[in-house]
N, C-alpha and C positions, 0 to 999 in steps of 0.2 A: 496158460501159455498163450491163449488168445487176448489176454491182457497186456502182455509182454510184448505181443506183435503191434499191436495198438500203438502202444508207448515207442516202439522202433518207430513206426511210422510218422508218428509225430514228430519226432527227433528228425527226421529226413527232411520233413518237408517245413523245418521250423527255421527262421532267420537267424542267424546267430548275433546280430547286431541288435533286434528289438526283442530277441526270443520269443516272438509269438509265430501265429501260422504266418507261411508267406502271403503278402498281397502283391499283385501285380509283379510274378515272380520273373527275374531275369538271370542269367548265368554270365559271369565274366571271362574273361578268355583264360583263366587256370583252373575254369571247371566248376567253382563254388556257385551257390546262389543266395540271392538276397532278394529282400522286398525293392521295390525300384526306387521307391521314397529314402528308405535308409540308406541306401549304399550313392545315392546320389547326394545325400547330405554329409556322408562320409566324405566325398572325394571333393566338396564343396570346401570343406575345412583344410584341403590338402591341395587346393588349387595354387597357392602359393609358392609351394615346393614344386611345382612344374612335374611332378610325377606321382602317381597315383598307384595305391598298394591297395591287396586282398586283407581284410579285418583279420581271416583265419592264416593263411600261411603265409603273408607278409610279402608275395611276389609283386613286383612292381611292374608298372606300365606306362609307356611315354610313345605318343601322346593320349591323353584320356580317352578309354575305351567309349564309343558310342553305345548304349545300351537299347536292347530292343526288347518287350516282353515275350516269354517264353510261352506261349499259347499251350503247348502240351503239359507244363508243370502245373501250369494255372489251372487246367482242367482237372488234371488228377488231386490238386490239393481241393478242389470243389467237391469233386466225388467223394473224395475221402472223407469229408465234414460231414456229409450224409451217412457214411457208416459210424460214425460215433467217435471221429477223432479228436473232436473238440473234449471229451470226458478226461477228467482231470487223471492221471496213473494214480495208481493203488498208493505207491510208496508216498504221494505227494496227501493222501488221504488219511495217512496213520496218525494219531494223537500225538501232538508233542508236549513238552513241559507247560506250554502257555495254552495249549487246546483244553477243552472240555471234551472228557471220553463218552466213548458210547459204555452204557453201563450193564448191554445185553452182552457186548462182544467177548470172546473167550481169547485167551492168548494174549497178543498183541491186539489193541484195541483202536479202533478207527474213531476219526473226529466225528462228533456228534452233533447231527445237522439240527435237532431239535429238541427241546426238554418240554416234557409234559407235565401240567401242574396238575393234574388229577393222579397220574402212576407216579410223580415225584419221581422220576426215570428220564435220562438222556437218551435219545437214539441215534445211530447212525443212519444212514440213508438206507441201508437194508434192512435193519430193524425197527424201521419206522414205517414200512409200508403198511402193516397191519392196521394203523392207524388211519391211514387214507382208503382202504380197502372195505375195511369191515364197519358195519353199522354199529358195531357194538361200541365204537371210540367216536362217534359223532360228537358226544357233549364233552368229551375231552378236551382241554384248553392247552393247544400247541405255542411254545413261544422260544425264542431265540436260547441257543444252548446259555444254561446257566448252573453256576458251582455252588448256588446259595439257595438250590431246592429244600434244601432242610429246614428254612428260614420258615418256609409255609408250614410248618408241623408244630403243633403245640406242644409246650416241653412236659406241657401239666399232663395233658390226656393224650399225645400221641395221635391226635385227629387234625387231620387237615384243616388249618383256618380260613373257611369261607366266609366268615361274618364281621363286620365293623363295628366296632363300639365308639358312638359317635362322643357319647359321655365321658370316656377316658382315652379317646383318640390313639386305638390301637385295633390290629387286626386280631379276631378269637376264632375259636371254633364253636361246632356247636352247643357242645357241653359246656364251655365258658359261659355261651348266653343265659343257662339255666342254674349256672353255679354262682360263682363271685358277680358275675355281671347282670344278675337278674335285677329286672326293673330298670336297666338302663335304656338309652336310645340306642337301638341295635338295628342295622340295615346289612344287607348282603355286601361281601366285599365288592361284588359287579355291581350295585346300584352306587356304592360311594364312590368307586372308580370314575363312573359315567357321570357322578355331581362333579369330581374334582377335575374329570376331563375337560368339563366345560370352563371352568374357572379356568383352567390351564390355557385352554385357547385363547379365553379373554385375555389372559396374561400374556399369551404371545403375542397377540394381535397388539397390546399395549406396545410390548417390546419392540415389534417391528414396525409399529407406528413412528416410536421413540427412535430406533434405527434411521428410518427415512427423512425424519426431521434431523438427526446427527448428520447423515448423508449429506443433505442439503448444506448444513450449516458449514460443513467441511468445504464444502464447493464455494461457499459465501466466503471462507476464510481463505482459502487459496486464492480467489478472487481479490480480497483484500491484501495478500501477499503480492499479488502481482500488481494492484493496483499503487500498492507503497512502492514498490522496486519503481515502476514508470516514472511515479509522480518523483522519487527521489532522484531517477536518473535525469528527469528534467529539470530538475532543482539545481542537480551540480553542473549540468548542461548551461542552463540560463547563468548562473552565478557564473561560472568560467568566462562565460561569454560577455557579460557585462563588465566582469572585473578586466579581463582583457582589454574591452573595449575603453575604459578609464586607464587602464596602463597604456593603452596604445595614444590616448587622446594626453595624458602627462607628457609622454616621449614627445610628440608632436608640438605641445607648449615648450618643454625644454628646446627642441630642436628653434623653436621660433625665436625665443628669447636668446640665444646663442646667436642666431643668426642677426638679428637687430644689434646686438651688443657689439658683434663683429664689426656690423656694417658701419654703426656709430663710432666706433673706434676707428676705422679708418678713415672716416669723415673727419675727425677731430685731430688726428695724427697729422693729415693731408694740411688743415689749417693752421696747426701748429709749425710744420716743417715749413711751410708758404711763408708763416712771420719769421722764422729762423731764419730762411735766406733773404729775406727784407731787411733784417738787423746785421745779417753778415756783409750785404753791399754797403748798408750804410757806415759799418766799422772800417771797410776797406778806403771808402771816400772819406773818411774822418782821418785816416792813418795817412792819406794823400795830402791831404789840407794842411797835416800837422807836418809834414815835411817839408812841406813849400814853405809855412812859416819860421821852422826851424830853421831853413836855409836862409831866411830873410833876416833871421836876427843876426845870423853871422856876418850881414853886408855891412861894410866899412863906411863905405861910402853914404854919406849922411843924405846926400841928394836924392842918390839912387834908392834909400832906403825909406824914404818919404813916400817918393812915387809910387813905389810897388807896393807900399802897405796901404796907402790910401786906395789902389784900385782893388786890394782883394780884402779889404774889411767890410764891404758890404755884402760880399758873399759869405763871409764867415759871421757875420752877425743875421743873415737870414736863414741860415740853417737849421733846421728845423726837427731835431733828434726827437723821437716819438720812444713814449717811455712805456715799459710793460710792468704792470701791476702784477706781481707774483704774489700769489695768497694761497692758502691752504684750500685744497680741494679733495673732494671725495669721491669726485669719479664718478664709477658706477656702483660706488658703494647702498645707493638707494636702490638700485636696482635687485641687489643681493636682500636688501631690507624689507621690498615689497615681495620677492618670491619666498622670502622665509615667513612673511604674515599671513601667504595663501597657504603655504604646506602647513604652518601651524593650523589653520582654518579646518583643512582638509583633514589633518589628525584628530582636531576635535572632535570632527563629525563623527569620523571614523570610529574613535572612544565611544562617543555618546550612543551611536546607534548600532554598534558590535554587538552590547548586551542584549539589544530589543532583537536582532537578526538571531543570536545564539538561543534565546527563548522561544524565540517562535520555532525553532528546531525541537527545541526540548517539547514543547507542547503539543507535538504530532501524538496524535492516540488512534491507537490500535483498538477500536472498541469492541471488546467483548461483551458476553451478555452480563457478567458481573460487575462491570465497570460502567456500563451503557447508562445507567441511573443518573437522574440530575441530582444537584446537592439538594439537601433537606433543609437546611437554614443559611440563612443570609450571610452568615460568616463564610458558609462555604462556596455560596454564590462569589464572593467579592474575591476569591482565590483567582478567579477567573476575569477578574475586572478589566477593562481596558480603555485608558483615555483617549477617545474620540474627539475630534474637532472636524469645524463644518468647511467644505470645499467651496471658495467664495465664486471660482470658476463655476458652479453648477447653481448659485443663489439665484432666484426671480430678483428681478431689480428693485421690489417693493419690500425684499426681505433687509432689514438692517441686522448685520452681524456685530457680534460685539463679545466682550469676556474672552479674548484670546481665541475669537472664530469658533467659542464653544456656544453661544446663545444666538437665537435667531427671533427676532421680532417684526411682523407685519404692521409696515405704516403706510400711509397714501402716498406719501413722495417716492418717487423712483430716485434710488440711488445710481451714480454714475460709474457703475459698471461698465467695464470693456466689453466687447464683442465676442464670444467663445461657443464653440461648437457644443460644449457639455450645460450650457446654463437653459434652466428651465424658464420658458418665455411666456407660456400663457399659464402655468400654474404655479402657485405660491407654496413652492415646496425647495428643498436643498438637499444634497448628499454629502456625506462624510469623507474628508479628504481620504482616510484609511479603509483599505478592504477588509474584511472580517472573514477568516476561516478558522477551522480548529474548533476550540471553545472559546465562547465571549460572555461577558457580562457588560451591562452598562445600564444607568437609568437617567430618565429626565425629568425633569422638573417642569411643570407647564402652569402657566398662569392666564387667565382671560375667559373666552367664552371655551373656545373649543379646538384642539390641537390632533395631527395626526402623528402617531408614533410609528414609523415603518422600518423594512429593510427590502433590498431593491437589488437588481443586476444593475451593472455599470450600462448595459446598452436599452435600459427604460428610455421611450418615447419624449422627446424632450419638447413637444409641442402637441397641442390639442388634448381633449379630456381624457384621450387614451392612454396618457402619461401619467393620470392621478394616481397616487400611491393607493392599492388595493383595488383598482378597478382594471387591472389585467394579471397576466399569469406571471408576470416578472416580478410583483411587488406584494409584500402582507404587510398588511396596515391594522394598527390599533387606534381606533377613533374615541377620544376622550373628551367628555364634556361635561359640563356640573351635574348632567341627571343621570348619564350612563355610559356604560362604555358599549362599543360596538367592533367586531372583528369583520374585516373585510379582506377578501381574496377574490381575483377574477369577477369583480362586480357582485359577489353572492356576499351577503350582510348577516351576522350572526349576533343577534343581539346578546349581550354579557349583563346577568343579574349578579351585582357584586359592590361592596362597599366603596364610596368614592373617595378618592384621594389624588394629592397633585402629584405625586411622584407614581411613577410606572417603571418596572424594571423590567430588561430584556435578556433573554438566556438563550445563545444561540448554539448548537453542537452540531457544526457544517457537516463533517463526517457521518454522523449519524442521522442528519436528516431532522433535528429536531429544532424549533423554535418555538419559546414560550415567553408568554405575557405576564407580570405580577402586577398588582397592585400593593405598594408600598406605603404602609403607616408603623404603625407600634408592631404590626406583624406582616407577613408577606402571604397574600391570597393569588392563587393561581386564577388569571382570567381565561386564559386560553393556551391551548398547547397543539401545535402542528407538528404533524409526523408525514416526513415528504421525502424527496431525493432532490439536492440543490446541485445543479449542474455547472454553477459559475462562483467567484466569489462573492459575497453579499457587501452592501453599505448601507451604514444606517441612515435613516431620512427622517426629516421634520417638516411638517407642514400647517403652519398656524392657519387655521381657517377664518379668522374675525381677525378685524383691527385692533392693534394694541394686545393682541394675545403674543403672548413669548412661549419660548420652547427650550431649553437648556441643559446640555450634557453635564452632569454632575462629576464633580471631582470625588472618587473614591478611594484615593489612596492618601 
């Protein structure tokens, strides 16, 4: 009966929302009590209805009642907690179909709290007490309730299996160790457990480390997703803006041509109408004279005819009728032809460059760990080959560009280049016209004493020694000469020992931050690899370092 009384008290002081003991109890107008936070959350969901109800009796209140903590109820809950209110009710402790039952209980069995590996019996809380109170059970091993205690009994000898045979990798009893397992490597199950526990902990540490590594990778991949989304949004926005500007420019040119044609039309029509009026006046005058002459021709008096004819003949002969040469005219057909020529050129450019644009889009890489490695063969590198040309606006005046701006030669005579803010003034170097992102591969053939093969950001200095390829943090350079190779970055030189060759391959994976230089001969030899983070598009660079030295971007396709 005492237990039943406790259960009734528990139900009386439980929240019907969270089904737990009341916390900060409040009573609402209908008399039911709840945890303050529970009823607040319940009513928050009803706020849109503007009518709030009791979860038990469904009585409604409007406006929303003000909640005040019931201090007396809170005090009673705290006092009842001290008297064992939290103990689970008896009927909650009976063993169900899914539970391990106490082996000692008679009648309706309670849930087992522990199982003993020595007794091979499962105990409820009541029957487990001797194991806690009596010194006779000190060495007994208590574990979580188990239905498989019988698996600890040797089926051959009906003994508890306290030993472990390392030779056969199985648990055995003591009699097994002196029988069929005699002479085997045998230890106690506890000792083997300790050893395996250490291995397990090492495995767990490895797994936990892998989890941490993978979680970091998940964050990196999430950042990659966000970066891809941002980059794609910007590409779409910039493309729309540039195409819109192009469309607006074309519309403006259409308006300009239309206005010019109409203006010229008005001028020409006015000139023709003016000439038309002049001719009409001349026709009128000629008709008048013709009428006079007609009248004179009918004069019968010879003397009067001759007198009048002689006085008018001079006027007739002096009349100068201007003639108009009518010839086939094309009028504004030349305008149509000129516009047609321009539109054909624009269409040709769009057709020619459209494939490049789409290819650039499809070459965007999301570099996962299994796709980040460089190609293994030259054929693999050539899949990423890019045709690169030099930008004349960046070339030092002593660099002669040739072969369709693919080749740079250092000569003593200055070239008549125009002034340009992108031009290298005091450094014998030049940048590519094309910016490099994604995965790119190109090769440079060089002749002469030595040459720098480099990549650089667009904003590298154009004046002074600080702008030299490799001597700042905005460029990476491989110096090639007849004796050796040297990699240079931010002024730090790294000598490279490798077979000499007159051709160098450069592989760039912009997103992965990989830049590699290769010596190209019969085979490809890696000279130097950079792993970093590129923050801007890169441009290929060449710097012939002595007169008559040449460097040329090779045609790979």
